[in-house]
Every structure is written in structure tokens, then in C-alpha cells.
N, C-alpha and C positions, 0 to 999 in steps of 0.2 A: 181329453187334453184341451186346455184353454188355448185360444188363438193368441199369438203375440200382439202386443199393442204396437202401434206405430211409434216412432221416435220424433222428437223435436226436429223440425225442418223437413220431415218426410212429406211428400205430396200424397194426400188421401183422397181417393175417389169416392164421392157421394152422389154420383150421377144416378138418375132413375134406373131401376133394374128392369123395368118393362115386364116382359113375359117371365123373367126369372124371379120376380117379386114373390110369387106364390110359394116358392120353395126356399126362400131366404130365411135366415134367422137373425135375431137381434144380436148385436155385438158391441163391445166397448172398443172404440177405435183408437183412442189414446187417453192416457191418464198420467198427469203430472202431479206435483204437489199442490197445484193451484187450479187445475181445470181438468174436466173429463168430458169427452165427446162420446155419446151413445148413439148408435145407428139402430133405432128400434123399428122392427117390422111387426105390424099388427094385421091379422086377417080381419076381413069385414065382420062387423058386429061384435068384435072382441073389446071388452072394456078393460082398462087398466085401473086398478083400484085407487081410490083417493089417497093421497099422501102429500107430504110437503118436504121441502129442503130448507136449510137455514138461510141461504143467500138467494139472490136473484137467479133465475134460470131462463133459458131461451128454448122454446120449442119451435122448430122450423120444419114445416111439412115439405118433404121432397117429392112425394108422389101420392096420389090417392086423395081421400078426404078424411079428416079427423076432426073431432070436436074436443076442445079443452074445456072440461066442466069444472066450475068453481062455485062456491056458495053464492057468489054475486052474479052468476050468469054463465053463459056458454060463448066461447069463441070458436067459430068454424073456420078451419084452415084448409086450403087447397094447395096445389103445387106452387112452390115459390113464396109462400106466405109464412109469417112467423109471429109469435107473440112473446113478449118479455114479461115474465111473472115477477111480482114483487117478492122480496124475501119472506119466507114463511107462508106464502099463499097455498092454501089447501087446493089441490087440483087432481083431476083424473083425466084419462084419455078415453075417448069412445070412437072406434074406427067405424066410419060410415061405409067405407069400401076397403079393399086391401090397400094398405098404405105403408109408407116408410117416413119416419120423422128423425130429424137430427136433434138430439137434446144436448145442450151445453150446460154443464153444471160448474159452478164456481166452488172450489174446494178450500178447506182450511186444513193445512198439513195433510193433504191426501184424502180427506174425508168431506162429505157433503154436510157434515155436522151430526154429532150424536149417532155414529155408526150408520151413516147414510141418510140422515135427516130425522129429526125427532118425530116419532110417530110414523116413520116411513115403513111402508109395506114392501117387501121384496118384489121387484118388478119382474114379472114372468113374461117371456117372449110369447 
């Protein structure tokens, strides 16, 4: 059974999970017709395959260390840092440690474009 999404005006807790991070799973926190927030949990040394979405997206590291890999280079994120990716930017994630990231997707009519982003590979937790 899928977890229910938060609703507009709900307060959503994205505080670091600390010791609970290891047992946490990735979840979609809220999805509207225009935005989706994903709380992604990646174990150390787990790569997220390269993909892209149609519009800009924001990757915000909440805890741990993660690298955002792109054809033009790598951006290393630690707790409290984020990167804004241009529309259509191919990227992947590489967890250097157990980590949690908050991904903000801009949507068009409830979709990140072409069923989740043209060329998008399903993101596995």
C-alpha cells in the first residue's frame, strides 16, 4: 500500500533521520499538479542511474554525502547544500555515504514531462 501524500499547507518534516536513516525508504512527500517533493534515501555506494527531467529540478542534501554526476562534471553535496539543475540536464546520483536528499521537481499537469522525464529511468530506492 502506498503512503498518502501530504496536502497543501501541511507541515512536512525533513529533519535528518540520524540512526534511523539506514532503515528508511524513499518516499514521495507531496505531489500537486505543479510540484513534487521526493525524500530519497540512498545507501552508501549506491548509484542512481543517469536520467533527466524536462524542467529545472533542485537536489538538496539533507544528511550524508552525495555526488550529482553530470556530463559536464560532478557536484559534491553535504548536509544543508543543494544544487539547481537546468531543464533537461542529464544527471545521476552517487551516494558516498548513507544519505537522504530532498528532490524538488517542477511538473506540467502532474508530470515531470513525457511520463516522468524524457529518457527517464525509474528511480529505485
